[in-house]
C-alpha positions in Angstrom: 0.0 0.0 0.0 1.3 3.5 -0.9 2.2 6.1 1.7 -0.7 8.6 1.7 1.0 11.6 3.3 -1.1 12.5 6.3 1.3 13.6 8.9 1.9 17.0 10.4 -0.2 19.9 11.4 -0.7 23.2 9.7 2.4 25.2 8.9 3.0 28.8 9.4 1.3 31.3 7.2 3.0 31.4 3.9 5.1 28.4 4.5 4.0 26.9 1.3 3.8 23.2 2.0 3.4 21.9 5.5 -0.2 20.9 5.7 -2.0 17.6 6.2 -1.2 16.4 2.7 2.4 16.5 1.6 3.2 18.8 -1.3 3.7 15.7 -3.5 0.3 14.4 -2.7 -1.3 17.7 -3.5 0.5 18.0 -6.8 0.1 14.6 -8.2 1.5 11.8 -6.1 0.2 8.4 -7.0 -2.4 6.5 -5.0 -2.7 2.7 -4.7 -3.0 2.3 -8.5 0.7 3.2 -9.1 -0.2 4.7 -12.5 2.2 7.6 -12.0 -0.3 10.3 -12.9 -2.1 12.8 -10.8 -4.6 11.5 -8.3 -8.3 12.0 -9.3 -10.0 13.1 -6.1 -13.3 11.8 -7.5 -11.9 8.3 -7.5 -11.0 8.3 -3.8 -13.6 7.0 -1.2 -15.1 9.4 1.3 -12.9 9.7 4.4 -9.7 8.6 2.5 -6.8 10.4 4.2 -5.4 11.4 0.8 -8.7 13.0 -0.2 -9.0 14.8 3.1 -5.4 16.1 2.7 -6.1 17.3 -0.8 -9.2 19.2 0.4 -7.4 20.8 3.3 -4.5 21.8 1.1 -6.9 23.3 -1.5 -8.8 25.2 1.2 -5.5 26.4 2.8 -4.3 27.8 -0.6 -7.6 29.5 -1.3 -7.6 31.1 2.2 -4.0 32.3 1.8 -4.6 33.7 -1.7 -7.7 35.6 -0.4 -5.9 36.9 2.8 -2.9 38.1 0.8 -5.1 40.6 -1.1 -6.7 42.2 1.9 -5.4 45.7 2.7 -5.6 45.0 6.5 -3.4 42.0 6.1 -0.9 43.9 3.9 -0.8 46.7 6.4 -0.2 44.4 9.3 2.5 42.5 7.4 4.2 45.8 6.6 4.2 46.8 10.3 5.5 43.4 11.4 8.3 43.5 8.8 9.3 47.1 9.9 9.2 46.1 13.5 11.4 43.0 12.9 13.9 45.0 10.8 14.1 47.7 13.4 14.6 45.2 16.2 17.3 43.3 14.3 19.1 46.6 13.4 19.5 47.3 17.1 21.2 43.9 17.7 25.0 43.9 17.6 26.1 40.9 15.7 28.8 38.6 16.9 29.6 35.0 15.8 28.7 33.5 19.1 25.1 34.7 19.0 22.5 32.0 19.4 19.5 32.1 17.0 17.2 31.0 19.8 18.3 33.9 22.0 17.7 36.3 19.1 14.3 34.8 18.5 13.3 34.9 22.1 14.4 38.6 22.4 12.2 39.4 19.3 9.3 37.4 20.7 9.5 39.3 24.0 9.6 42.6 22.2 6.5 41.7 20.3 4.7 40.6 23.4 5.7 43.8 25.1 4.3 45.8 22.3 1.1 43.8 22.3 0.6 44.3 26.0 1.1 48.0 25.8 -2.3 49.8 25.5 -3.0 51.5 22.2 -2.8 55.2 22.3 -5.6 57.1 20.7 
């Protein structure tokens, strides 16, 4: 029996491939028939893990495509990008820096900003 891809949870927004179905399953991995062509979702029985994975992957792509076009998302993304760039510019680089320490410092800065009341 062929591996049907079904591991893992949802990836980060924009990660481009870590969903319930593997990227290979969503783009044409073979099923039990071994024919080498794309899987026809209509040929899969209801509840089949591969079918569920294909549906989830399709839904995820549709949602991300829709969100990417929203001005509120674009504005938030720009603010986050600017915040991260500013935070990293303030860090003095040295070869012994640990990535996890840098990430934790950024995470704490974001939490601090989020806990600060908005000024009107």
